[in-house]
mmCIF file of the N, C-alpha and C atoms, coordinates in Angstrom:
data_MODEL
# 
_entry.id   MODEL 
# 
loop_
_atom_site.group_PDB 
_atom_site.id 
_atom_site.type_symbol 
_atom_site.label_atom_id 
_atom_site.label_alt_id 
_atom_site.label_comp_id 
_atom_site.label_asym_id 
_atom_site.label_entity_id 
_atom_site.label_seq_id 
_atom_site.pdbx_PDB_ins_code 
_atom_site.Cartn_x 
_atom_site.Cartn_y 
_atom_site.Cartn_z 
_atom_site.occupancy 
_atom_site.B_iso_or_equiv 
_atom_site.pdbx_formal_charge 
_atom_site.auth_seq_id 
_atom_site.auth_comp_id 
_atom_site.auth_asym_id 
_atom_site.auth_atom_id 
_atom_site.pdbx_PDB_model_num 
ATOM 1   N N  . MET A 1 1  ? 0.853   -1.156  0.000  1.00 0.00 ? 1  MET A N  1 
ATOM 2   C CA . MET A 1 1  ? 0.000   0.000   0.000  1.00 0.00 ? 1  MET A CA 1 
ATOM 3   C C  . MET A 1 1  ? 0.902   1.223   0.000  1.00 0.00 ? 1  MET A C  1 
ATOM 4   N N  . HIS A 1 2  ? 0.611   2.190   -0.837 1.00 0.00 ? 2  HIS A N  1 
ATOM 5   C CA . HIS A 1 2  ? 1.386   3.426   -0.928 1.00 0.00 ? 2  HIS A CA 1 
ATOM 6   C C  . HIS A 1 2  ? 0.399   4.574   -0.802 1.00 0.00 ? 2  HIS A C  1 
ATOM 7   N N  . ILE A 1 3  ? 0.548   5.403   0.225  1.00 0.00 ? 3  ILE A N  1 
ATOM 8   C CA . ILE A 1 3  ? -0.362  6.518   0.483  1.00 0.00 ? 3  ILE A CA 1 
ATOM 9   C C  . ILE A 1 3  ? 0.425   7.816   0.391  1.00 0.00 ? 3  ILE A C  1 
ATOM 10  N N  . ARG A 1 4  ? -0.110  8.779   -0.356 1.00 0.00 ? 4  ARG A N  1 
ATOM 11  C CA . ARG A 1 4  ? 0.554   10.075  -0.453 1.00 0.00 ? 4  ARG A CA 1 
ATOM 12  C C  . ARG A 1 4  ? -0.321  11.107  0.231  1.00 0.00 ? 4  ARG A C  1 
ATOM 13  N N  . CYS A 1 5  ? 0.239   11.826  1.177  1.00 0.00 ? 5  CYS A N  1 
ATOM 14  C CA . CYS A 1 5  ? -0.507  12.818  1.954  1.00 0.00 ? 5  CYS A CA 1 
ATOM 15  C C  . CYS A 1 5  ? 0.355   14.064  2.067  1.00 0.00 ? 5  CYS A C  1 
ATOM 16  N N  . ASN A 1 6  ? -0.015  15.134  1.362  1.00 0.00 ? 6  ASN A N  1 
ATOM 17  C CA . ASN A 1 6  ? 0.770   16.366  1.318  1.00 0.00 ? 6  ASN A CA 1 
ATOM 18  C C  . ASN A 1 6  ? 2.216   16.042  0.960  1.00 0.00 ? 6  ASN A C  1 
ATOM 19  N N  . MET A 1 7  ? 3.150   16.349  1.873  1.00 0.00 ? 7  MET A N  1 
ATOM 20  C CA . MET A 1 7  ? 4.557   16.104  1.588  1.00 0.00 ? 7  MET A CA 1 
ATOM 21  C C  . MET A 1 7  ? 5.029   14.758  2.130  1.00 0.00 ? 7  MET A C  1 
ATOM 22  N N  . MET A 1 8  ? 4.276   14.167  3.046  1.00 0.00 ? 8  MET A N  1 
ATOM 23  C CA . MET A 1 8  ? 4.694   12.898  3.628  1.00 0.00 ? 8  MET A CA 1 
ATOM 24  C C  . MET A 1 8  ? 4.159   11.741  2.788  1.00 0.00 ? 8  MET A C  1 
ATOM 25  N N  . GLN A 1 9  ? 5.000   10.765  2.574  1.00 0.00 ? 9  GLN A N  1 
ATOM 26  C CA . GLN A 1 9  ? 4.594   9.563   1.864  1.00 0.00 ? 9  GLN A CA 1 
ATOM 27  C C  . GLN A 1 9  ? 4.762   8.376   2.799  1.00 0.00 ? 9  GLN A C  1 
ATOM 28  N N  . VAL A 1 10 ? 3.884   7.404   2.647  1.00 0.00 ? 10 VAL A N  1 
ATOM 29  C CA . VAL A 1 10 ? 3.911   6.230   3.508  1.00 0.00 ? 10 VAL A CA 1 
ATOM 30  C C  . VAL A 1 10 ? 3.860   4.989   2.644  1.00 0.00 ? 10 VAL A C  1 
ATOM 31  N N  . GLN A 1 11 ? 4.664   4.025   2.982  1.00 0.00 ? 11 GLN A N  1 
ATOM 32  C CA . GLN A 1 11 ? 4.575   2.714   2.347  1.00 0.00 ? 11 GLN A CA 1 
ATOM 33  C C  . GLN A 1 11 ? 4.419   1.698   3.461  1.00 0.00 ? 11 GLN A C  1 
ATOM 34  N N  . ARG A 1 12 ? 3.343   0.932   3.398  1.00 0.00 ? 12 ARG A N  1 
ATOM 35  C CA . ARG A 1 12 ? 3.097   -0.079  4.423  1.00 0.00 ? 12 ARG A CA 1 
ATOM 36  C C  . ARG A 1 12 ? 3.166   -1.457  3.786  1.00 0.00 ? 12 ARG A C  1 
ATOM 37  N N  . LEU A 1 13 ? 3.958   -2.319  4.379  1.00 0.00 ? 13 LEU A N  1 
ATOM 38  C CA . LEU A 1 13 ? 4.096   -3.692  3.910  1.00 0.00 ? 13 LEU A CA 1 
ATOM 39  C C  . LEU A 1 13 ? 3.848   -4.631  5.072  1.00 0.00 ? 13 LEU A C  1 
ATOM 40  N N  . ILE A 1 14 ? 3.197   -5.726  4.808  1.00 0.00 ? 14 ILE A N  1 
ATOM 41  C CA . ILE A 1 14 ? 3.086   -6.786  5.801  1.00 0.00 ? 14 ILE A CA 1 
ATOM 42  C C  . ILE A 1 14 ? 3.755   -8.003  5.184  1.00 0.00 ? 14 ILE A C  1 
ATOM 43  N N  . GLU A 1 15 ? 4.815   -8.435  5.803  1.00 0.00 ? 15 GLU A N  1 
ATOM 44  C CA . GLU A 1 15 ? 5.629   -9.526  5.275  1.00 0.00 ? 15 GLU A CA 1 
ATOM 45  C C  . GLU A 1 15 ? 5.749   -10.633 6.308  1.00 0.00 ? 15 GLU A C  1 
ATOM 46  N N  . THR A 1 16 ? 5.974   -11.839 5.853  1.00 0.00 ? 16 THR A N  1 
ATOM 47  C CA . THR A 1 16 ? 6.306   -12.952 6.733  1.00 0.00 ? 16 THR A CA 1 
ATOM 48  C C  . THR A 1 16 ? 7.818   -13.079 6.732  1.00 0.00 ? 16 THR A C  1 
ATOM 49  N N  . VAL A 1 17 ? 8.415   -12.949 7.889  1.00 0.00 ? 17 VAL A N  1 
ATOM 50  C CA . VAL A 1 17 ? 9.873   -12.965 8.004  1.00 0.00 ? 17 VAL A CA 1 
ATOM 51  C C  . VAL A 1 17 ? 10.338  -14.407 8.149  1.00 0.00 ? 17 VAL A C  1 
ATOM 52  N N  . THR A 1 18 ? 11.250  -14.808 7.266  1.00 0.00 ? 18 THR A N  1 
ATOM 53  C CA . THR A 1 18 ? 11.764  -16.178 7.300  1.00 0.00 ? 18 THR A CA 1 
ATOM 54  C C  . THR A 1 18 ? 13.243  -16.243 7.651  1.00 0.00 ? 18 THR A C  1 
ATOM 55  N N  . SER A 1 19 ? 13.871  -15.084 7.799  1.00 0.00 ? 19 SER A N  1 
ATOM 56  C CA . SER A 1 19 ? 15.276  -15.039 8.219  1.00 0.00 ? 19 SER A CA 1 
ATOM 57  C C  . SER A 1 19 ? 15.489  -13.717 8.952  1.00 0.00 ? 19 SER A C  1 
ATOM 58  N N  . SER A 1 20 ? 16.716  -13.459 9.361  1.00 0.00 ? 20 SER A N  1 
ATOM 59  C CA . SER A 1 20 ? 16.990  -12.224 10.098 1.00 0.00 ? 20 SER A CA 1 
ATOM 60  C C  . SER A 1 20 ? 17.176  -11.021 9.175  1.00 0.00 ? 20 SER A C  1 
ATOM 61  N N  . ARG A 1 21 ? 16.954  -11.184 7.885  1.00 0.00 ? 21 ARG A N  1 
ATOM 62  C CA . ARG A 1 21 ? 17.119  -10.094 6.921  1.00 0.00 ? 21 ARG A CA 1 
ATOM 63  C C  . ARG A 1 21 ? 15.836  -9.932  6.119  1.00 0.00 ? 21 ARG A C  1 
ATOM 64  N N  . LEU A 1 22 ? 15.422  -8.677  5.931  1.00 0.00 ? 22 LEU A N  1 
ATOM 65  C CA . LEU A 1 22 ? 14.249  -8.366  5.123  1.00 0.00 ? 22 LEU A CA 1 
ATOM 66  C C  . LEU A 1 22 ? 14.622  -7.230  4.182  1.00 0.00 ? 22 LEU A C  1 
ATOM 67  N N  . VAL A 1 23 ? 14.445  -7.434  2.891  1.00 0.00 ? 23 VAL A N  1 
ATOM 68  C CA . VAL A 1 23 ? 14.773  -6.425  1.885  1.00 0.00 ? 23 VAL A CA 1 
ATOM 69  C C  . VAL A 1 23 ? 13.462  -5.926  1.289  1.00 0.00 ? 23 VAL A C  1 
ATOM 70  N N  . ILE A 1 24 ? 13.312  -4.599  1.221  1.00 0.00 ? 24 ILE A N  1 
ATOM 71  C CA . ILE A 1 24 ? 12.105  -4.021  0.633  1.00 0.00 ? 24 ILE A CA 1 
ATOM 72  C C  . ILE A 1 24 ? 12.485  -3.070  -0.493 1.00 0.00 ? 24 ILE A C  1 
ATOM 73  N N  . ASP A 1 25 ? 11.629  -2.981  -1.490 1.00 0.00 ? 25 ASP A N  1 
ATOM 74  C CA . ASP A 1 25 ? 11.804  -2.019  -2.574 1.00 0.00 ? 25 ASP A CA 1 
ATOM 75  C C  . ASP A 1 25 ? 10.962  -0.794  -2.257 1.00 0.00 ? 25 ASP A C  1 
ATOM 76  N N  . LEU A 1 26 ? 11.571  0.369   -2.379 1.00 0.00 ? 26 LEU A N  1 
ATOM 77  C CA . LEU A 1 26 ? 10.878  1.624   -2.102 1.00 0.00 ? 26 LEU A CA 1 
ATOM 78  C C  . LEU A 1 26 ? 10.569  2.344   -3.407 1.00 0.00 ? 26 LEU A C  1 
ATOM 79  N N  . PRO A 1 27 ? 9.530   3.180   -3.419 1.00 0.00 ? 27 PRO A N  1 
ATOM 80  C CA . PRO A 1 27 ? 9.231   3.966   -4.611 1.00 0.00 ? 27 PRO A CA 1 
ATOM 81  C C  . PRO A 1 27 ? 10.378  4.920   -4.937 1.00 0.00 ? 27 PRO A C  1 
ATOM 82  N N  . VAL A 1 28 ? 10.515  5.261   -6.186 1.00 0.00 ? 28 VAL A N  1 
ATOM 83  C CA . VAL A 1 28 ? 11.570  6.172   -6.632 1.00 0.00 ? 28 VAL A CA 1 
ATOM 84  C C  . VAL A 1 28 ? 11.461  7.508   -5.909 1.00 0.00 ? 28 VAL A C  1 
ATOM 85  N N  . SER A 1 29 ? 10.248  7.916   -5.555 1.00 0.00 ? 29 SER A N  1 
ATOM 86  C CA . SER A 1 29 ? 10.058  9.202   -4.883 1.00 0.00 ? 29 SER A CA 1 
ATOM 87  C C  . SER A 1 29 ? 10.712  9.249   -3.502 1.00 0.00 ? 29 SER A C  1 
ATOM 88  N N  . PHE A 1 30 ? 11.117  8.123   -2.956 1.00 0.00 ? 30 PHE A N  1 
ATOM 89  C CA . PHE A 1 30 ? 11.800  8.092   -1.666 1.00 0.00 ? 30 PHE A CA 1 
ATOM 90  C C  . PHE A 1 30 ? 13.304  8.358   -1.807 1.00 0.00 ? 30 PHE A C  1 
ATOM 91  N N  . VAL A 1 31 ? 13.824  8.239   -3.005 1.00 0.00 ? 31 VAL A N  1 
ATOM 92  C CA . VAL A 1 31 ? 15.264  8.404   -3.233 1.00 0.00 ? 31 VAL A CA 1 
ATOM 93  C C  . VAL A 1 31 ? 15.673  9.827   -2.873 1.00 0.00 ? 31 VAL A C  1 
ATOM 94  N N  . ASN A 1 32 ? 16.824  9.965   -2.228 1.00 0.00 ? 32 ASN A N  1 
ATOM 95  C CA . ASN A 1 32 ? 17.387  11.239  -1.785 1.00 0.00 ? 32 ASN A CA 1 
ATOM 96  C C  . ASN A 1 32 ? 16.549  11.914  -0.697 1.00 0.00 ? 32 ASN A C  1 
ATOM 97  N N  . HIS A 1 33 ? 15.806  11.135  0.070  1.00 0.00 ? 33 HIS A N  1 
ATOM 98  C CA . HIS A 1 33 ? 15.053  11.643  1.209  1.00 0.00 ? 33 HIS A CA 1 
ATOM 99  C C  . HIS A 1 33 ? 15.427  10.830  2.442  1.00 0.00 ? 33 HIS A C  1 
ATOM 100 N N  . ARG A 1 34 ? 15.297  11.449  3.585  1.00 0.00 ? 34 ARG A N  1 
ATOM 101 C CA . ARG A 1 34 ? 15.453  10.705  4.838  1.00 0.00 ? 34 ARG A CA 1 
ATOM 102 C C  . ARG A 1 34 ? 14.157  9.964   5.101  1.00 0.00 ? 34 ARG A C  1 
ATOM 103 N N  . VAL A 1 35 ? 14.253  8.744   5.598  1.00 0.00 ? 35 VAL A N  1 
ATOM 104 C CA . VAL A 1 35 ? 13.062  7.961   5.918  1.00 0.00 ? 35 VAL A CA 1 
ATOM 105 C C  . VAL A 1 35 ? 13.196  7.385   7.321  1.00 0.00 ? 35 VAL A C  1 
ATOM 106 N N  . GLU A 1 36 ? 12.083  7.126   7.925  1.00 0.00 ? 36 GLU A N  1 
ATOM 107 C CA . GLU A 1 36 ? 12.053  6.452   9.220  1.00 0.00 ? 36 GLU A CA 1 
ATOM 108 C C  . GLU A 1 36 ? 11.506  5.050   8.976  1.00 0.00 ? 36 GLU A C  1 
ATOM 109 N N  . VAL A 1 37 ? 12.197  4.053   9.488  1.00 0.00 ? 37 VAL A N  1 
ATOM 110 C CA . VAL A 1 37 ? 11.781  2.666   9.307  1.00 0.00 ? 37 VAL A CA 1 
ATOM 111 C C  . VAL A 1 37 ? 11.385  2.097   10.663 1.00 0.00 ? 37 VAL A C  1 
ATOM 112 N N  . LEU A 1 38 ? 10.160  1.605   10.757 1.00 0.00 ? 38 LEU A N  1 
ATOM 113 C CA . LEU A 1 38 ? 9.668   0.948   11.966 1.00 0.00 ? 38 LEU A CA 1 
ATOM 114 C C  . LEU A 1 38 ? 9.346   -0.498  11.609 1.00 0.00 ? 38 LEU A C  1 
ATOM 115 N N  . VAL A 1 39 ? 9.744   -1.418  12.440 1.00 0.00 ? 39 VAL A N  1 
ATOM 116 C CA . VAL A 1 39 ? 9.421   -2.824  12.226 1.00 0.00 ? 39 VAL A CA 1 
ATOM 117 C C  . VAL A 1 39 ? 8.676   -3.310  13.457 1.00 0.00 ? 39 VAL A C  1 
ATOM 118 N N  . LEU A 1 40 ? 7.453   -3.759  13.259 1.00 0.00 ? 40 LEU A N  1 
ATOM 119 C CA . LEU A 1 40 ? 6.599   -4.196  14.359 1.00 0.00 ? 40 LEU A CA 1 
ATOM 120 C C  . LEU A 1 40 ? 6.177   -5.642  14.127 1.00 0.00 ? 40 LEU A C  1 
ATOM 121 N N  . THR A 1 41 ? 6.115   -6.425  15.183 1.00 0.00 ? 41 THR A N  1 
ATOM 122 C CA . THR A 1 41 ? 5.556   -7.767  15.043 1.00 0.00 ? 41 THR A CA 1 
ATOM 123 C C  . THR A 1 41 ? 4.041   -7.666  15.140 1.00 0.00 ? 41 THR A C  1 
ATOM 124 N N  . LEU A 1 42 ? 3.363   -8.489  14.375 1.00 0.00 ? 42 LEU A N  1 
ATOM 125 C CA . LEU A 1 42 ? 1.905   -8.534  14.414 1.00 0.00 ? 42 LEU A CA 1 
ATOM 126 C C  . LEU A 1 42 ? 1.484   -9.717  15.267 1.00 0.00 ? 42 LEU A C  1 
ATOM 127 N N  . ASN A 1 43 ? 0.489   -9.513  16.079 1.00 0.00 ? 43 ASN A N  1 
ATOM 128 C CA . ASN A 1 43 ? 0.016   -10.584 16.945 1.00 0.00 ? 43 ASN A CA 1 
ATOM 129 C C  . ASN A 1 43 ? -1.224  -11.257 16.390 1.00 0.00 ? 43 ASN A C  1 
ATOM 130 N N  . ASP A 1 44 ? -1.385  -11.214 15.068 1.00 0.00 ? 44 ASP A N  1 
ATOM 131 C CA . ASP A 1 44 ? -2.545  -11.875 14.489 1.00 0.00 ? 44 ASP A CA 1 
ATOM 132 C C  . ASP A 1 44 ? -2.339  -13.386 14.505 1.00 0.00 ? 44 ASP A C  1 
ATOM 133 N N  . PRO A 1 45 ? -3.408  -14.135 14.677 1.00 0.00 ? 45 PRO A N  1 
ATOM 134 C CA . PRO A 1 45 ? -3.264  -15.590 14.726 1.00 0.00 ? 45 PRO A CA 1 
ATOM 135 C C  . PRO A 1 45 ? -2.857  -16.148 13.373 1.00 0.00 ? 45 PRO A C  1 
ATOM 136 N N  . GLN A 1 46 ? -1.927  -17.055 13.390 1.00 0.00 ? 46 GLN A N  1 
ATOM 137 C CA . GLN A 1 46 ? -1.489  -17.716 12.172 1.00 0.00 ? 46 GLN A CA 1 
ATOM 138 C C  . GLN A 1 46 ? -2.329  -18.970 11.975 1.00 0.00 ? 46 GLN A C  1 
ATOM 139 N N  . PRO A 1 47 ? -2.712  -19.270 10.742 1.00 0.00 ? 47 PRO A N  1 
ATOM 140 C CA . PRO A 1 47 ? -3.492  -20.482 10.520 1.00 0.00 ? 47 PRO A CA 1 
ATOM 141 C C  . PRO A 1 47 ? -2.689  -21.719 10.909 1.00 0.00 ? 47 PRO A C  1 
ATOM 142 N N  . ASP A 1 48 ? -3.357  -22.646 11.542 1.00 0.00 ? 48 ASP A N  1 
ATOM 143 C CA . ASP A 1 48 ? -2.716  -23.886 11.972 1.00 0.00 ? 48 ASP A CA 1 
ATOM 144 C C  . ASP A 1 48 ? -2.693  -24.841 10.792 1.00 0.00 ? 48 ASP A C  1 
ATOM 145 N N  . SER A 1 49 ? -1.514  -25.101 10.253 1.00 0.00 ? 49 SER A N  1 
ATOM 146 C CA . SER A 1 49 ? -1.396  -25.954 9.071  1.00 0.00 ? 49 SER A CA 1 
ATOM 147 C C  . SER A 1 49 ? -1.635  -27.422 9.391  1.00 0.00 ? 49 SER A C  1 
ATOM 148 N N  . THR A 1 50 ? -1.668  -27.781 10.679 1.00 0.00 ? 50 THR A N  1 
ATOM 149 C CA . THR A 1 50 ? -1.902  -29.180 11.033 1.00 0.00 ? 50 THR A CA 1 
ATOM 150 C C  . THR A 1 50 ? -3.388  -29.530 11.023 1.00 0.00 ? 50 THR A C  1 
ATOM 151 N N  . VAL A 1 51 ? -4.257  -28.509 11.045 1.00 0.00 ? 51 VAL A N  1 
ATOM 152 C CA . VAL A 1 51 ? -5.694  -28.760 11.034 1.00 0.00 ? 51 VAL A CA 1 
ATOM 153 C C  . VAL A 1 51 ? -6.142  -28.959 9.592  1.00 0.00 ? 51 VAL A C  1 
ATOM 154 N N  . LYS A 1 52 ? -6.775  -30.087 9.327  1.00 0.00 ? 52 LYS A N  1 
ATOM 155 C CA . LYS A 1 52 ? -7.250  -30.363 7.976  1.00 0.00 ? 52 LYS A CA 1 
ATOM 156 C C  . LYS A 1 52 ? -8.501  -29.550 7.692  1.00 0.00 ? 52 LYS A C  1 
ATOM 157 N N  . LYS A 1 53 ? -8.572  -29.002 6.487  1.00 0.00 ? 53 LYS A N  1 
ATOM 158 C CA . LYS A 1 53 ? -9.759  -28.267 6.080  1.00 0.00 ? 53 LYS A CA 1 
ATOM 159 C C  . LYS A 1 53 ? -10.887 -29.266 5.842  1.00 0.00 ? 53 LYS A C  1 
ATOM 160 N N  . ARG A 1 54 ? -12.044 -28.932 6.381  1.00 0.00 ? 54 ARG A N  1 
ATOM 161 C CA . ARG A 1 54 ? -13.186 -29.826 6.238  1.00 0.00 ? 54 ARG A CA 1 
ATOM 162 C C  . ARG A 1 54 ? -13.754 -29.737 4.828  1.00 0.00 ? 54 ARG A C  1 
ATOM 163 N N  . LYS A 1 55 ? -14.096 -30.883 4.272  1.00 0.00 ? 55 LYS A N  1 
ATOM 164 C CA . LYS A 1 55 ? -14.715 -30.944 2.954  1.00 0.00 ? 55 LYS A CA 1 
ATOM 165 C C  . LYS A 1 55 ? -15.965 -31.802 3.056  1.00 0.00 ? 55 LYS A C  1 
ATOM 166 N N  . PRO A 1 56 ? -17.045 -31.377 2.403  1.00 0.00 ? 56 PRO A N  1 
ATOM 167 C CA . PRO A 1 56 ? -18.243 -32.213 2.434  1.00 0.00 ? 56 PRO A CA 1 
ATOM 168 C C  . PRO A 1 56 ? -18.012 -33.493 1.625  1.00 0.00 ? 56 PRO A C  1 
ATOM 169 N N  . PRO A 1 57 ? -18.739 -34.535 1.955  1.00 0.00 ? 57 PRO A N  1 
ATOM 170 C CA . PRO A 1 57 ? -18.603 -35.779 1.187  1.00 0.00 ? 57 PRO A CA 1 
ATOM 171 C C  . PRO A 1 57 ? -18.956 -35.549 -0.280 1.00 0.00 ? 57 PRO A C  1 
ATOM 172 N N  . PRO A 1 58 ? -18.250 -36.198 -1.200 1.00 0.00 ? 58 PRO A N  1 
ATOM 173 C CA . PRO A 1 58 ? -18.497 -35.975 -2.633 1.00 0.00 ? 58 PRO A CA 1 
ATOM 174 C C  . PRO A 1 58 ? -19.924 -36.320 -3.063 1.00 0.00 ? 58 PRO A C  1 
ATOM 175 N N  . GLN A 1 59 ? -20.598 -37.224 -2.347 1.00 0.00 ? 59 GLN A N  1 
ATOM 176 C CA . GLN A 1 59 ? -21.961 -37.583 -2.752 1.00 0.00 ? 59 GLN A CA 1 
ATOM 177 C C  . GLN A 1 59 ? -22.949 -36.427 -2.564 1.00 0.00 ? 59 GLN A C  1 
ATOM 178 N N  . PHE A 1 60 ? -22.558 -35.368 -1.826 1.00 0.00 ? 60 PHE A N  1 
ATOM 179 C CA . PHE A 1 60 ? -23.422 -34.202 -1.650 1.00 0.00 ? 60 PHE A CA 1 
ATOM 180 C C  . PHE A 1 60 ? -23.238 -33.171 -2.766 1.00 0.00 ? 60 PHE A C  1 
ATOM 181 N N  . ALA A 1 61 ? -22.242 -33.323 -3.598 1.00 0.00 ? 61 ALA A N  1 
ATOM 182 C CA . ALA A 1 61 ? -21.942 -32.337 -4.639 1.00 0.00 ? 61 ALA A CA 1 
ATOM 183 C C  . ALA A 1 61 ? -23.145 -32.139 -5.552 1.00 0.00 ? 61 ALA A C  1 
ATOM 184 N N  . GLY A 1 62 ? -23.587 -30.893 -5.677 1.00 0.00 ? 62 GLY A N  1 
ATOM 185 C CA . GLY A 1 62 ? -24.692 -30.552 -6.559 1.00 0.00 ? 62 GLY A CA 1 
ATOM 186 C C  . GLY A 1 62 ? -26.066 -30.899 -6.028 1.00 0.00 ? 62 GLY A C  1 
ATOM 187 N N  . ARG A 1 63 ? -26.165 -31.406 -4.811 1.00 0.00 ? 63 ARG A N  1 
ATOM 188 C CA . ARG A 1 63 ? -27.463 -31.829 -4.274 1.00 0.00 ? 63 ARG A CA 1 
ATOM 189 C C  . ARG A 1 63 ? -28.051 -30.853 -3.263 1.00 0.00 ? 63 ARG A C  1 
ATOM 190 N N  . ILE A 1 64 ? -27.263 -29.937 -2.766 1.00 0.00 ? 64 ILE A N  1 
ATOM 191 C CA . ILE A 1 64 ? -27.747 -29.011 -1.750 1.00 0.00 ? 64 ILE A CA 1 
ATOM 192 C C  . ILE A 1 64 ? -28.000 -27.662 -2.401 1.00 0.00 ? 64 ILE A C  1 
ATOM 193 N N  . ARG A 1 65 ? -29.191 -27.115 -2.147 1.00 0.00 ? 65 ARG A N  1 
ATOM 194 C CA . ARG A 1 65 ? -29.554 -25.822 -2.726 1.00 0.00 ? 65 ARG A CA 1 
ATOM 195 C C  . ARG A 1 65 ? -30.053 -24.907 -1.621 1.00 0.00 ? 65 ARG A C  1 
ATOM 196 N N  . GLU A 1 66 ? -29.684 -23.642 -1.708 1.00 0.00 ? 66 GLU A N  1 
ATOM 197 C CA . GLU A 1 66 ? -30.212 -22.651 -0.770 1.00 0.00 ? 66 GLU A CA 1 
ATOM 198 C C  . GLU A 1 66 ? -31.606 -22.262 -1.230 1.00 0.00 ? 66 GLU A C  1 
ATOM 199 N N  . ARG A 1 67 ? -32.505 -22.171 -0.283 1.00 0.00 ? 67 ARG A N  1 
ATOM 200 C CA . ARG A 1 67 ? -33.874 -21.760 -0.609 1.00 0.00 ? 67 ARG A CA 1 
ATOM 201 C C  . ARG A 1 67 ? -34.195 -20.508 0.186  1.00 0.00 ? 67 ARG A C  1 
ATOM 202 N N  . GLY A 1 68 ? -34.293 -19.391 -0.500 1.00 0.00 ? 68 GLY A N  1 
ATOM 203 C CA . GLY A 1 68 ? -34.609 -18.138 0.171  1.00 0.00 ? 68 GLY A CA 1 
ATOM 204 C C  . GLY A 1 68 ? -33.360 -17.407 0.621  1.00 0.00 ? 68 GLY A C  1 
ATOM 205 N N  . ASP A 1 69 ? -33.599 -16.328 1.332  1.00 0.00 ? 69 ASP A N  1 
ATOM 206 C CA . ASP A 1 69 ? -32.527 -15.463 1.823  1.00 0.00 ? 69 ASP A CA 1 
ATOM 207 C C  . ASP A 1 69 ? -32.060 -15.973 3.180  1.00 0.00 ? 69 ASP A C  1 
ATOM 208 N N  . VAL A 1 70 ? -30.897 -16.608 3.226  1.00 0.00 ? 70 VAL A N  1 
ATOM 209 C CA . VAL A 1 70 ? -30.415 -17.196 4.478  1.00 0.00 ? 70 VAL A CA 1 
ATOM 210 C C  . VAL A 1 70 ? -30.029 -16.134 5.499  1.00 0.00 ? 70 VAL A C  1 
ATOM 211 N N  . MET A 1 71 ? -29.649 -14.936 5.063  1.00 0.00 ? 71 MET A N  1 
ATOM 212 C CA . MET A 1 71 ? -29.246 -13.889 5.999  1.00 0.00 ? 71 MET A CA 1 
ATOM 213 C C  . MET A 1 71 ? -30.434 -13.296 6.744  1.00 0.00 ? 71 MET A C  1 
ATOM 214 N N  . SER A 1 72 ? -31.606 -13.203 6.115  1.00 0.00 ? 72 SER A N  1 
ATOM 215 C CA . SER A 1 72 ? -32.751 -12.602 6.793  1.00 0.00 ? 72 SER A CA 1 
ATOM 216 C C  . SER A 1 72 ? -33.624 -13.649 7.481  1.00 0.00 ? 72 SER A C  1 
ATOM 217 N N  . SER A 1 73 ? -33.202 -14.893 7.477  1.00 0.00 ? 73 SER A N  1 
ATOM 218 C CA . SER A 1 73 ? -34.005 -15.939 8.098  1.00 0.00 ? 73 SER A CA 1 
ATOM 219 C C  . SER A 1 73 ? -33.958 -15.882 9.620  1.00 0.00 ? 73 SER A C  1 
ATOM 220 N N  . ILE A 1 74 ? -32.962 -15.209 10.179 1.00 0.00 ? 74 ILE A N  1 
ATOM 221 C CA . ILE A 1 74 ? -32.872 -15.014 11.627 1.00 0.00 ? 74 ILE A CA 1 
ATOM 222 C C  . ILE A 1 74 ? -32.500 -13.560 11.887 1.00 0.00 ? 74 ILE A C  1 
ATOM 223 N N  . PRO A 1 75 ? -32.701 -13.055 13.102 1.00 0.00 ? 75 PRO A N  1 
ATOM 224 C CA . PRO A 1 75 ? -32.365 -11.654 13.401 1.00 0.00 ? 75 PRO A CA 1 
ATOM 225 C C  . PRO A 1 75 ? -30.873 -11.368 13.186 1.00 0.00 ? 75 PRO A C  1 
ATOM 226 N N  . PRO A 1 76 ? -30.530 -10.146 12.714 1.00 0.00 ? 76 PRO A N  1 
ATOM 227 C CA . PRO A 1 76 ? -29.118 -9.790  12.488 1.00 0.00 ? 76 PRO A CA 1 
ATOM 228 C C  . PRO A 1 76 ? -28.239 -9.986  13.718 1.00 0.00 ? 76 PRO A C  1 
ATOM 229 N N  . ALA A 1 77 ? -28.790 -9.795  14.906 1.00 0.00 ? 77 ALA A N  1 
ATOM 230 C CA . ALA A 1 77 ? -27.988 -9.962  16.125 1.00 0.00 ? 77 ALA A CA 1 
ATOM 231 C C  . ALA A 1 77 ? -27.478 -11.395 16.265 1.00 0.00 ? 77 ALA A C  1 
ATOM 232 N N  . ASP A 1 78 ? -28.256 -12.358 15.776 1.00 0.00 ? 78 ASP A N  1 
ATOM 233 C CA . ASP A 1 78 ? -27.825 -13.755 15.854 1.00 0.00 ? 78 ASP A CA 1 
ATOM 234 C C  . ASP A 1 78 ? -26.655 -14.050 14.919 1.00 0.00 ? 78 ASP A C  1 
ATOM 235 N N  . TRP A 1 79 ? -26.474 -13.235 13.876 1.00 0.00 ? 79 TRP A N  1 
ATOM 236 C CA . TRP A 1 79 ? -25.340 -13.386 12.965 1.00 0.00 ? 79 TRP A CA 1 
ATOM 237 C C  . TRP A 1 79 ? -24.114 -12.638 13.489 1.00 0.00 ? 79 TRP A C  1 
ATOM 238 N N  . GLY A 1 80 ? -24.284 -11.887 14.564 1.00 0.00 ? 80 GLY A N  1 
ATOM 239 C CA . GLY A 1 80 ? -23.187 -11.072 15.068 1.00 0.00 ? 80 GLY A CA 1 
ATOM 240 C C  . GLY A 1 80 ? -23.049 -9.780  14.298 1.00 0.00 ? 80 GLY A C  1 
ATOM 241 N N  . ILE A 1 81 ? -24.124 -9.355  13.626 1.00 0.00 ? 81 ILE A N  1 
ATOM 242 C CA . ILE A 1 81 ? -24.104 -8.134  12.822 1.00 0.00 ? 81 ILE A CA 1 
ATOM 243 C C  . ILE A 1 81 ? -24.715 -7.012  13.645 1.00 0.00 ? 81 ILE A C  1 
ATOM 244 N N  . ASN A 1 82 ? -23.983 -5.932  13.799 1.00 0.00 ? 82 ASN A N  1 
ATOM 245 C CA . ASN A 1 82 ? -24.503 -4.763  14.518 1.00 0.00 ? 82 ASN A CA 1 
ATOM 246 C C  . ASN A 1 82 ? -25.043 -3.775  13.507 1.00 0.00 ? 82 ASN A C  1 
ATOM 247 N N  . GLU A 1 83 ? -26.297 -3.442  13.628 1.00 0.00 ? 83 GLU A N  1 
ATOM 248 C CA . GLU A 1 83 ? -26.890 -2.470  12.691 1.00 0.00 ? 83 GLU A CA 1 
ATOM 249 C C  . GLU A 1 83 ? -26.975 -1.118  13.320 1.00 0.00 ? 83 GLU A C  1 
# 
C-alpha cells in the first residue's frame, strides 16, 4: 500500500519474516530523502497448518440448494451483525 498525503509519503508492507534479513523495494520518490523505518511484530493468529480443512462428502456435490434469503431468516444480532 502506498499513500501520499501532502509532503509525507507512507509505504506499508506486511511480510512474513523467514530469516533475520528483510529487503524491501521503495518507490523512486523516496530516493534522496530521509526515511524512518519501523518494524513491528503482528500478533494476528497464524493459521494452523496441522488442522485439515473440512470438505463435504463428494456424494453431496450438486445436491444441496439454498432456498430463500439465508441472511434474513434469523435476526441480524444472531449473525453477530450490529446495525
